[in-house]
Every structure is written in C-alpha cells, then in structure tokens.
C-alpha positions as CSV (number, residue, x, y, z in Angstrom):
1,X,-56.3,113.7,-13.1
2,X,-57.3,110.1,-13.5
3,X,-57.7,109.7,-9.7
4,X,-60.1,112.7,-9.7
5,X,-62.1,111.2,-12.5
6,X,-62.4,107.9,-10.6
7,X,-63.5,109.9,-7.5
8,X,-66.1,111.6,-9.6
9,X,-67.3,108.3,-10.9
10,X,-67.7,107.0,-7.3
11,X,-69.7,110.0,-6.3
12,X,-71.8,109.7,-9.5
13,X,-72.6,106.1,-8.7
14,X,-73.4,106.8,-5.1
15,X,-75.9,109.4,-6.3
16,X,-77.7,107.0,-8.6
17,X,-75.9,108.0,-11.8
18,X,-77.8,111.1,-12.8
19,X,-77.2,111.6,-16.5
20,X,-75.7,115.1,-16.1
21,X,-73.1,113.8,-13.7
22,X,-72.5,110.7,-15.8
23,X,-71.6,113.0,-18.8
24,X,-69.3,115.2,-16.7
25,X,-67.6,112.1,-15.3
26,X,-67.1,110.7,-18.7
27,X,-65.7,114.0,-19.9
28,X,-63.3,114.0,-16.8
29,X,-62.0,110.6,-17.9
30,X,-61.6,111.8,-21.4
31,X,-59.6,114.9,-20.3
32,X,-57.5,112.8,-17.9
33,X,-56.5,110.3,-20.6
34,X,-55.8,113.2,-23.0
35,X,-53.6,115.0,-20.5
36,X,-51.7,111.8,-19.8
37,X,-51.0,111.3,-23.5
38,X,-53.4,108.4,-23.9
39,X,-55.6,110.0,-26.6
40,X,-56.9,106.6,-27.8
41,X,-58.3,106.0,-24.3
42,X,-60.0,109.4,-24.3
43,X,-62.2,108.6,-27.3
44,X,-64.8,106.4,-25.8
45,X,-65.4,108.5,-22.7
46,X,-65.7,111.6,-25.0
47,X,-68.2,109.8,-27.1
48,X,-70.1,108.7,-24.0
49,X,-70.2,112.3,-22.7
50,X,-71.3,113.6,-26.1
51,X,-74.1,111.0,-26.3
52,X,-75.5,112.0,-22.9
53,X,-75.0,115.7,-23.6
54,X,-77.2,115.1,-26.7
55,X,-80.0,114.4,-24.3
56,X,-79.4,116.4,-21.2
57,X,-77.3,119.5,-20.4
58,X,-77.2,120.1,-24.2
59,X,-75.3,123.4,-23.7
60,X,-72.3,121.2,-22.8
61,X,-72.4,119.1,-26.0
62,X,-69.9,121.4,-27.7
63,X,-67.4,120.7,-24.9
64,X,-67.8,117.0,-25.3
65,X,-67.6,117.2,-29.1
66,X,-64.4,119.3,-28.9
67,X,-62.9,116.7,-26.5
68,X,-63.7,114.0,-29.0
69,X,-62.2,116.0,-31.8
70,X,-59.0,116.7,-29.9
71,X,-58.7,113.0,-29.0
72,X,-59.3,111.9,-32.6
73,X,-56.7,114.4,-33.8
74,X,-54.1,113.2,-31.4
75,X,-54.6,109.6,-32.5
76,X,-54.2,110.6,-36.1
77,X,-57.7,109.9,-37.2
78,X,-57.8,113.1,-39.2
79,X,-61.0,112.7,-41.1
80,X,-62.9,111.8,-38.0
81,X,-61.2,114.7,-36.1
82,X,-62.4,117.1,-38.9
83,X,-65.9,115.8,-38.6
84,X,-66.0,116.0,-34.8
85,X,-64.5,119.5,-35.0
86,X,-67.2,120.6,-37.4
87,X,-69.8,119.2,-35.0
88,X,-68.2,120.9,-32.1
89,X,-68.2,124.2,-34.0
90,X,-71.9,123.9,-34.8
91,X,-72.8,122.9,-31.2
92,X,-70.7,125.6,-29.6
93,X,-72.1,128.3,-31.9
94,X,-75.6,127.2,-31.0
95,X,-74.9,127.3,-27.3
96,X,-72.8,130.5,-27.5
97,X,-69.7,128.8,-26.3
98,X,-67.2,131.0,-28.2
99,X,-64.1,129.8,-26.3
100,X,-64.8,126.2,-27.1
101,X,-65.8,127.1,-30.6
102,X,-62.4,128.8,-31.0
103,X,-60.7,125.6,-29.7
104,X,-62.7,123.5,-32.2
105,X,-61.5,125.7,-35.0
106,X,-58.0,125.0,-33.9
107,X,-58.7,121.2,-34.1
108,X,-60.2,121.8,-37.6
109,X,-57.1,123.7,-38.7
110,X,-54.7,121.1,-37.5
111,X,-56.7,118.2,-38.9
112,X,-56.8,119.7,-42.3
113,X,-53.1,120.6,-42.2
114,X,-52.0,117.2,-41.0
115,X,-54.1,115.5,-43.6
116,X,-53.7,117.7,-46.6
117,X,-50.5,119.5,-45.9
118,X,-49.7,122.9,-47.5
119,X,-52.5,122.3,-50.0
120,X,-55.0,123.1,-47.2
121,X,-53.4,126.5,-46.5
122,X,-56.5,128.6,-47.3
123,X,-58.8,126.4,-45.3
124,X,-56.4,126.3,-42.4
125,X,-55.9,130.0,-42.4
126,X,-59.7,130.5,-42.5
127,X,-60.1,128.2,-39.5
128,X,-57.3,130.0,-37.6
129,X,-58.8,133.4,-38.5
130,X,-62.1,132.2,-37.1
131,X,-60.4,131.0,-33.9
132,X,-58.6,134.4,-33.5
133,X,-61.8,136.4,-34.0
134,X,-63.6,134.3,-31.4
135,X,-60.7,134.6,-28.9
136,X,-60.7,138.4,-29.4
137,X,-64.5,138.7,-29.2
138,X,-64.9,136.5,-26.1
139,X,-61.8,137.5,-24.3
140,X,-60.6,133.9,-24.2
141,X,-57.0,135.0,-23.8
142,X,-55.9,131.7,-22.3
143,X,-56.3,130.3,-25.9
144,X,-54.0,132.9,-27.4
145,X,-50.8,130.8,-26.8
146,X,-52.5,127.8,-28.4
147,X,-53.4,129.8,-31.4
148,X,-49.8,130.8,-31.8
149,X,-48.8,127.1,-31.6
150,X,-51.4,126.3,-34.3
151,X,-50.0,129.1,-36.5
152,X,-46.5,127.7,-35.9
153,X,-47.6,124.3,-37.1
154,X,-48.8,126.0,-40.3
155,X,-45.6,127.9,-40.7
156,X,-43.6,124.6,-40.4
157,X,-45.8,122.9,-43.0
158,X,-45.1,125.9,-45.3
159,X,-41.4,125.6,-44.8
160,X,-41.0,128.8,-42.8
161,X,-38.8,127.7,-39.9
162,X,-38.1,131.3,-38.8
163,X,-41.8,132.1,-38.4
164,X,-42.3,128.7,-36.6
165,X,-39.6,129.4,-34.0
166,X,-40.8,133.0,-33.5
167,X,-44.4,131.8,-33.0
168,X,-43.4,129.1,-30.6
169,X,-41.3,131.6,-28.6
170,X,-44.4,133.9,-28.4
171,X,-46.6,131.0,-27.4
172,X,-44.1,130.0,-24.7
173,X,-44.2,133.6,-23.4
174,X,-48.0,133.6,-23.5
175,X,-48.1,130.4,-21.5
176,X,-45.8,131.9,-18.9
177,X,-48.0,135.0,-18.7
178,X,-51.2,133.0,-18.2
179,X,-49.7,130.7,-15.6
180,X,-49.3,127.5,-17.6
181,X,-45.8,126.5,-16.8
182,X,-46.2,123.0,-18.1
183,X,-47.0,124.2,-21.6
184,X,-44.2,126.8,-21.4
185,X,-41.7,124.1,-20.4
186,X,-42.9,121.8,-23.2
187,X,-42.3,124.5,-25.8
188,X,-38.9,125.4,-24.3
189,X,-37.9,121.8,-24.6
190,X,-39.3,121.6,-28.2
191,X,-37.4,124.7,-29.2
192,X,-34.2,123.4,-27.4
193,X,-33.9,126.4,-25.1
C-alpha cells in the first residue's frame, strides 16, 4: 500500500500538485500506514488530507476526518480520537456519507469505551446503535462485521466473555462472506481457532 501511495505522490507532483490529488495522496499515505500497523505515522497525512479537504473536495472531508480519528484511536490518544470522530460524524452527515459516518460512530464508541470503560456503556451503546442504523439504512454491509467486533469489545469490557466470543465468531464469518480473508484470519487467530 505504501508503494501505491508513493506512486500516487509521484503522479501528483508530475501534474503540478493539484490540491484535490494532494489530499487523496495524503489520505493514501495515511491508510497505508494504518494498514501496516503504523498508526502514529498515519496522523500527519490524515491531518494534511483533512486540511485540504476543508478547502477543496469538501465532500471528502469526512473520509479524512474518519482516517484521522482511527489513527488517533490506534495510538491511544482517546480524547483526540473522540473529537476527531465527532468531527467526522458531522462532516459525513453534511455530505451524506452514511457509510463513513457509521465507521466514525464506531471510532467514537471504541474511544469512549477505552477511555471510560464500562461507565461509558450508555454512550457506547448509543454510538453503536447509530452505526447499526446507518449500516442498515445505507446498505453498507461490509461494515457489519466491524460492528460485531465493536460490540465484542463492549461485551469484553462488561465482563461477558461468552458474548464476546460469539460476536467475534459472527464477525469472522461476516468477513469471510464479504471476501475479507485477512480480517477473518486475524479474528480466527485472536479467538485461538
């Protein structure tokens, strides 16, 4: 993924760095770093993409804000992840990007849960319910397995190991069904099966 982002960067430079392509290239770097497990390296490209998307191609700002929120969450900066997720939710709602809004609700839920633990149950459940409603309304079925993972994280925090295992098994099956073998394998490994 990083090689593709570098190639995009070369093309963008050769075309005189049009802002829309600069933003997409920065987002590509952010996603590449996130996919490689280098969330800290994804933050600056995500911020750069969000900055440009604040001026051009504004309908994509929610994508960049979600990327930033996810990167911040993975680095453990939970308050910043919550703030970025709230921004992503608002931007996605304005631009009618329900699939990304659902994903941003997932970041919000996990940030609250990881920061506040079981005390955040009501807020986490509300964020997950919002994500589920958006997934159903928009038909973003590829997010359904991720929603199951987010619910499994809540179940674990609440001490319900049985529900956690069931939800992870369902998420793994969902990833297999949508053709995401890497995610399915990750969950098989996590569940020890």
